[in-house]
N, C-alpha and C positions, 0 to 999 in steps of 0.2 A: 278237073283231072280224073275224077273217079266215076264220071258218067252217072252221077246220082246213086252210086253203089252203096255208099255208107249213109246211114241216118244216125244222127246224134240224139240220144234220148237222155233227158235229165232225170236220173234216178238218184235220189238222195240216199246216201249211206249204203250203196250197193258195192259189194266187193267183187271185182272181176279178176279171175285168174286165167292168164294166157299160158298155155302149156305147149312147149316146143317139142315136136316129134320128128324123127327122121334119122337117116344114116349119113353122117358127115363125110363118109368115104365114097358116096355115090353122087357126087356133084349136086344137082338140084334137089335131091332127096333131103339134103341138109338144110333146106330153107327154113323149116319150122324151128330148128335149133338156132340158126342164125338170128331169126327174129326174136325168139325168147331171150337169148343172151344179150340183146341190145335194148330191151324194154327197161325203162327206169321204174323201179318199184316206188309207188307213192302210197298214200293212205288207202285208196280204194282200187288201185291198179297193182297187180302182182304178176310175176312170171315165174315159171318153173320149167327147167329143161330136163326132159326125160329120155331123149334120143330114141332108141328103138325098143325100150323096155317100159312102156307105159304101165303094163300090168304090175310092175314092181312098185309103182307109185300110187296105186289106188288108195291105200290107207293114208298116205301123206296128203294127197289131194283132199280127201274127205276130212282130215284133221284140220286143214287150213280153213275149211268151211266157207268157200266162196259162195256168193249168191248166183253167179254166172260163171260157167267154165267154158273157155274157148280153146279147143285143141287146134294147133296150127300144124299143118302137114302138107306135104307134096301129094297131090291127088291127080290121077289121070282122068280128066273129065272130057277128054276129046275136044278140048278148046285150044286156042292159040297159046303158046308159051307165055307165062306171066299173067294169064287170066286168073281170076280168083272168084270164089263163091263162099258164102257163109250159109251153112245148112244145119238144121236141127239134127243132132246125132241119131235120134231114134227114127228119123225119116229117110235115112240114106239107103238107097238101093242102087245096084248096078254100077258102082263106082269102084275102081281098082285102087287099093292102098298097097304101097310097095314093100314096106319092111315092118311087119308086125306079127307077133306070135298069137295075138287075139284080134278078132275083128273089131273095128272101132264102133260098129253098130252094137255089138254085144256089150261094149263098155258102158253104154248108156244105162244099162241095168245096175251098174255099180255106183253111180253118182246120183245122189238125191237132190240135184240142182238142175236148173236149165243148162243143158250141155249142147254146144255147137261145135262144128268143125269148120275152120277157116281153111279151105282147100286152095292150093296154088298149083296151077298147071305147070309141070316141068317141061324143059326142052331136052335136057341131057341127063340120063340116069346111069351113064357109064362110070367106071371106076375113076375116081379123082376127087379133089377137094375144092373145085372151082364151081361157083354158082354162075350159071349163064347170065348174060346181060339182061334179057327181058325179065327173068325171075328175080334177079338182084334189084332191078329197078322197082319192081312191085314190092319186094321185101322192104327196101328202104322207105318207100312211100308209106307202107303200113306202120313201120317203126316210127316215122315222123308223126303220123297221125296219133298213134297211141301216146307218144311222149310229149306231144304238144300240150302246153299248159291249159289252153282253152278246152281241149278234149278231156283232160283229166278232171276238170271241174264239171264238165257236162256228162261224163261217163259214156264213152262210145259203145254203141251196141250195133252189131252188124245184123240186120234183120233177115230172117229166113226168106229165101227166094230172091234176094238181091244178088246181083253179080256184076262183074265189070272187068275192064282191062285198063291198065295204066297206059296212057297215050304219050307219045313223044312231044 
């Protein structure tokens, strides 16, 4: 279903923090928030919802002291809606982020851990609170993967350069 997008790495005692970013009043831009609100926190998997103000959470994120930080956000990558990529935050170039007061690439300087962006291609960024069908399908698949008991034991890591689309 993921076209080999995700690789599961077994990392003992790694704490992974998924951080949901986005504006819930701009339809698909709220996908990161939707995902983070639906992640079950376990011993090594944690989530934090920051919406459009990640810069206000830099101290809190660093205080949590994750081993890996994954920022989940709507990203215009010029792909089909619902497509997603995991990219190292310090390697991002020429990608449009919709609702931030600080560039996500600049954020990598504030976190002393491996930081990635899980970008999901939007379909609709107009005013509203409804996530489009292809983006919602991808979001639910990501949530299921993170919340899956086997994944929590194996610690899911989305490897840089991997990408995919959820198929029907």
